[in-house]
MIDOSE-1310 file (N, C-alpha, C; in nm, 2 decimals, decimal comma, always signed):
residues 117
xxxx	-7,84/+11,55/+0,67/-7,89/+11,67/+0,73/-7,77/+11,77/+0,73; -7,65/+11,72/+0,77/-7,54/+11,82/+0,78/-7,50/+11,87/+0,64; -7,53/+11,80/+0,53/-7,50/+11,85/+0,40/-7,59/+11,97/+0,37; -7,71/+11,97/+0,41/-7,80/+12,08/+0,39/-7,76/+12,20/+0,47
xxxx	-7,72/+12,18/+0,59/-7,67/+12,29/+0,68/-7,54/+12,35/+0,62; -7,45/+12,27/+0,57/-7,33/+12,31/+0,51/-7,36/+12,40/+0,39; -7,46/+12,36/+0,31/-7,49/+12,43/+0,19/-7,55/+12,57/+0,22; -7,64/+12,57/+0,32/-7,69/+12,70/+0,37/-7,58/+12,79/+0,42
xxxx	-7,49/+12,74/+0,50/-7,38/+12,82/+0,55/-7,30/+12,87/+0,44; -7,27/+12,79/+0,34/-7,19/+12,84/+0,23/-7,26/+12,95/+0,15; -7,39/+12,94/+0,13/-7,46/+13,04/+0,06/-7,46/+13,18/+0,13; -7,47/+13,17/+0,27/-7,48/+13,30/+0,34/-7,35/+13,36/+0,39
xxxx	-7,24/+13,29/+0,38/-7,11/+13,35/+0,42/-7,06/+13,45/+0,31; -7,00/+13,56/+0,36/-6,95/+13,66/+0,27/-6,81/+13,61/+0,22; -6,78/+13,63/+0,10/-6,66/+13,59/+0,04/-6,55/+13,70/+0,04; -6,60/+13,83/+0,05/-6,51/+13,94/+0,04/-6,48/+14,00/+0,18
xxxx	-6,46/+13,92/+0,28/-6,43/+13,97/+0,42/-6,29/+14,01/+0,43; -6,26/+14,14/+0,48/-6,13/+14,19/+0,49/-6,06/+14,11/+0,61; -5,94/+14,06/+0,59/-5,87/+13,99/+0,70/-5,82/+14,08/+0,80; -5,85/+14,06/+0,93/-5,81/+14,14/+1,04/-5,79/+14,05/+1,16
xxxx	-5,72/+14,10/+1,26/-5,68/+14,03/+1,38/-5,72/+14,11/+1,50; -5,71/+14,04/+1,62/-5,73/+14,11/+1,75/-5,61/+14,21/+1,76; -5,65/+14,33/+1,81/-5,55/+14,43/+1,83/-5,55/+14,53/+1,71; -5,61/+14,50/+1,60/-5,62/+14,60/+1,49/-5,72/+14,71/+1,52
xxxx	-5,69/+14,83/+1,47/-5,78/+14,94/+1,48/-5,86/+14,93/+1,35; -5,99/+14,92/+1,36/-6,08/+14,90/+1,24/-6,19/+15,01/+1,24; -6,24/+15,03/+1,12/-6,36/+15,11/+1,10/-6,47/+15,01/+1,04; -6,58/+15,00/+1,11/-6,68/+14,91/+1,06/-6,79/+14,99/+1,00
xxxx	-6,82/+14,97/+0,88/-6,93/+15,04/+0,81/-7,06/+14,96/+0,82; -7,16/+15,01/+0,90/-7,28/+14,94/+0,92/-7,40/+15,01/+0,85; -7,49/+14,93/+0,79/-7,61/+14,98/+0,73/-7,71/+15,01/+0,83; -7,77/+15,13/+0,84/-7,87/+15,17/+0,94/-7,99/+15,20/+0,86
xxxx	-8,11/+15,14/+0,89/-8,23/+15,17/+0,82/-8,32/+15,26/+0,91; -8,36/+15,37/+0,86/-8,44/+15,47/+0,94/-8,56/+15,49/+0,85; -8,67/+15,43/+0,89/-8,79/+15,45/+0,80/-8,77/+15,38/+0,67; -8,79/+15,46/+0,56/-8,76/+15,40/+0,43/-8,63/+15,44/+0,37
xxxx	-8,54/+15,51/+0,45/-8,41/+15,55/+0,41/-8,31/+15,45/+0,47; -8,20/+15,44/+0,40/-8,09/+15,36/+0,45/-7,96/+15,44/+0,43; -7,87/+15,43/+0,54/-7,75/+15,51/+0,54/-7,64/+15,42/+0,60; -7,51/+15,47/+0,58/-7,40/+15,39/+0,63/-7,35/+15,47/+0,75
xxxx	-7,33/+15,40/+0,86/-7,28/+15,46/+0,99/-7,14/+15,39/+1,02; -7,04/+15,47/+1,05/-6,91/+15,41/+1,08/-6,88/+15,40/+1,23; -6,84/+15,29/+1,27/-6,80/+15,27/+1,41/-6,65/+15,23/+1,41; -6,57/+15,31/+1,47/-6,42/+15,28/+1,47/-6,38/+15,25/+1,61
xxxx	-6,28/+15,16/+1,62/-6,22/+15,12/+1,75/-6,12/+15,01/+1,73; -6,09/+14,95/+1,85/-5,99/+14,84/+1,85/-6,06/+14,71/+1,86; -6,02/+14,61/+1,79/-6,08/+14,47/+1,80/-6,02/+14,41/+1,92; -6,11/+14,38/+2,02/-6,06/+14,32/+2,14/-6,09/+14,17/+2,15
xxxx	-6,16/+14,11/+2,06/-6,19/+13,97/+2,06/-6,26/+13,92/+1,93; -6,24/+13,80/+1,90/-6,31/+13,73/+1,80/-6,36/+13,59/+1,85; -6,47/+13,55/+1,81/-6,52/+13,42/+1,85/-6,61/+13,36/+1,75; -6,63/+13,23/+1,76/-6,72/+13,16/+1,67/-6,65/+13,11/+1,54
xxxx	-6,73/+13,04/+1,46/-6,67/+12,99/+1,33/-6,78/+13,00/+1,23; -6,74/+13,00/+1,10/-6,83/+13,00/+0,99/-6,93/+13,12/+0,99; -7,05/+13,08/+0,99/-7,16/+13,18/+0,99/-7,18/+13,25/+1,12; -7,14/+13,19/+1,23/-7,16/+13,24/+1,36/-7,04/+13,32/+1,42
xxxx	-6,95/+13,36/+1,33/-6,83/+13,43/+1,38/-6,86/+13,58/+1,41; -6,82/+13,62/+1,52/-6,84/+13,76/+1,56/-6,71/+13,82/+1,61; -6,71/+13,96/+1,61/-6,59/+14,03/+1,67/-6,64/+14,14/+1,75; -6,56/+14,18/+1,85/-6,60/+14,29/+1,94/-6,50/+14,40/+1,92
xxxx	-6,56/+14,52/+1,90/-6,49/+14,65/+1,88/-6,51/+14,74/+2,00; -6,40/+14,79/+2,06/-6,41/+14,88/+2,17/-6,35/+15,02/+2,14; -6,42/+15,12/+2,18/-6,37/+15,26/+2,16/-6,41/+15,34/+2,28; -6,34/+15,46/+2,30/-6,37/+15,55/+2,40/-6,46/+15,66/+2,34
xxxx	-6,58/+15,68/+2,40/-6,67/+15,78/+2,35/-6,71/+15,87/+2,46; -6,67/+16,00/+2,45/-6,69/+16,10/+2,56/-6,64/+16,05/+2,70; -6,52/+15,99/+2,70/-6,46/+15,94/+2,82/-6,52/+15,81/+2,88; -6,61/+15,75/+2,81/-6,67/+15,63/+2,85/-6,64/+15,52/+2,75
xxxx	-6,60/+15,40/+2,80/-6,57/+15,29/+2,71/-6,69/+15,23/+2,66; -6,70/+15,21/+2,52/-6,82/+15,15/+2,46/-6,77/+15,03/+2,38; -6,84/+14,92/+2,39/-6,81/+14,80/+2,31/-6,93/+14,76/+2,23; -6,90/+14,70/+2,11/-7,01/+14,66/+2,03/-6,97/+14,53/+1,96
xxxx	-7,06/+14,44/+1,95/-7,03/+14,31/+1,89/-7,09/+14,30/+1,75; -7,01/+14,27/+1,65/-7,06/+14,26/+1,51/-7,05/+14,12/+1,46; -7,15/+14,07/+1,40/-7,14/+13,94/+1,32/-7,06/+13,97/+1,19; -6,96/+13,89/+1,16/-6,88/+13,92/+1,04/-6,96/+13,90/+0,91
xxxx	-7,04/+13,80/+0,91/-7,12/+13,77/+0,78/-7,26/+13,83/+0,78; -7,28/+13,93/+0,86/-7,41/+14,00/+0,86/-7,43/+14,09/+0,74; -7,55/+14,09/+0,68/-7,58/+14,19/+0,58/-7,58/+14,33/+0,62; -7,59/+14,35/+0,75/-7,59/+14,49/+0,81/-7,45/+14,55/+0,81
xxxx	-7,34/+14,46/+0,81/-7,20/+14,51/+0,80/-7,17/+14,53/+0,65; -7,15/+14,65/+0,61/-7,12/+14,68/+0,47/-6,98/+14,64/+0,44; -6,88/+14,69/+0,52/-6,74/+14,66/+0,50/-6,67/+14,69/+0,63; -6,55/+14,63/+0,63/-6,46/+14,65/+0,75/-6,32/+14,70/+0,69
xxxx	-6,28/+14,82/+0,74/-6,15/+14,87/+0,70/-6,05/+14,86/+0,81; -5,93/+14,82/+0,78/-5,83/+14,81/+0,89/-5,75/+14,94/+0,88; -5,75/+15,02/+0,99/-5,68/+15,15/+0,99/-5,53/+15,12/+1,02; -5,50/+15,06/+1,13/-5,37/+15,02/+1,17/-5,37/+14,87/+1,22
xxxx	-5,26/+14,80/+1,19/-5,25/+14,67/+1,24/-5,18/+14,67/+1,37; -5,23/+14,60/+1,47/-5,16/+14,59/+1,60/-5,12/+14,45/+1,63; -5,02/+14,44/+1,72/-4,98/+14,30/+1,76/-5,04/+14,28/+1,90; -5,09/+14,16/+1,91/-5,15/+14,12/+2,04/-5,09/+13,98/+2,07
xxxx	-5,05/+13,96/+2,20/-4,99/+13,84/+2,24/-5,09/+13,75/+2,31; -5,22/+13,78/+2,30/-5,33/+13,70/+2,35/-5,45/+13,71/+2,26; -5,54/+13,62/+2,28/-5,66/+13,60/+2,19/-5,76/+13,71/+2,22; -5,77/+13,75/+2,34/-5,87/+13,85/+2,38/-5,81/+13,96/+2,46
xxxx	-5,84/+14,09/+2,43/-5,77/+14,20/+2,50/-5,87/+14,26/+2,60; -5,93/+14,18/+2,68/-6,02/+14,23/+2,78/-5,96/+14,32/+2,89; -5,82/+14,31/+2,90/-5,76/+14,39/+3,00/-5,76/+14,54/+2,97; -5,80/+14,57/+2,85/-5,81/+14,71/+2,81/-5,93/+14,78/+2,88
xxxx	-6,02/+14,70/+2,93/-6,14/+14,75/+3,00/-6,11/+14,82/+3,13; -6,00/+14,78/+3,19/-5,96/+14,83/+3,32/-5,88/+14,96/+3,31; -5,83/+14,99/+3,19/-5,74/+15,10/+3,17/-5,81/+15,23/+3,15; -5,74/+15,34/+3,18/-5,80/+15,47/+3,17/-5,72/+15,56/+3,07
xxxx	-5,79/+15,65/+3,01/-5,72/+15,75/+2,93/-5,66/+15,69/+2,80; -5,54/+15,74/+2,76/-5,48/+15,69/+2,64/-5,44/+15,54/+2,65; -5,41/+15,50/+2,77/-5,37/+15,36/+2,79/-5,48/+15,26/+2,75; -5,61/+15,30/+2,76/-5,72/+15,22/+2,73/-5,72/+15,18/+2,58
xxxx	-5,65/+15,26/+2,49/-5,65/+15,23/+2,35/-5,51/+15,19/+2,30; -5,42/+15,17/+2,40/-5,28/+15,14/+2,36/-5,26/+15,00/+2,32; -5,23/+14,97/+2,20/-5,19/+14,84/+2,14/-5,07/+14,87/+2,05; -4,97/+14,78/+2,06/-4,85/+14,80/+1,98/-4,89/+14,79/+1,83
xxxx	-4,83/+14,87/+1,75/-4,85/+14,86/+1,61/-4,75/+14,76/+1,55; -4,80/+14,69/+1,45/-4,72/+14,59/+1,39/-4,60/+14,65/+1,31; -4,48/+14,60/+1,33/-4,36/+14,65/+1,26/-4,36/+14,59/+1,12; -4,33/+14,67/+1,03/-4,32/+14,63/+0,89/-4,18/+14,59/+0,86
x	-4,15/+14,47/+0,81/-4,01/+14,43/+0,79/-3,98/+14,44/+0,64
């Protein structure tokens, strides 16, 4: 039974996923279907968490929209996610950046940028 599940997981996982980490500023291109038309909508923000494995892996992106914090959870291997672009790489010393929820203004989006050596 587990061989069948492993085969299905392998068929449905994306092979061309952009590597990114918690703390990175990303642009997520999502496919939106409206009636019979399909378009790409971009959601940009900071990755504040990743969870799950294999086909069930998701990541949470947070951004400030009109002064209000907005979070959205995306499945990595979803066909609705067209691609993920990393704008800037950030360094995070913890697995989840939930402390950004309590911050106001510019500090709510403040994550250290990764130094290039």
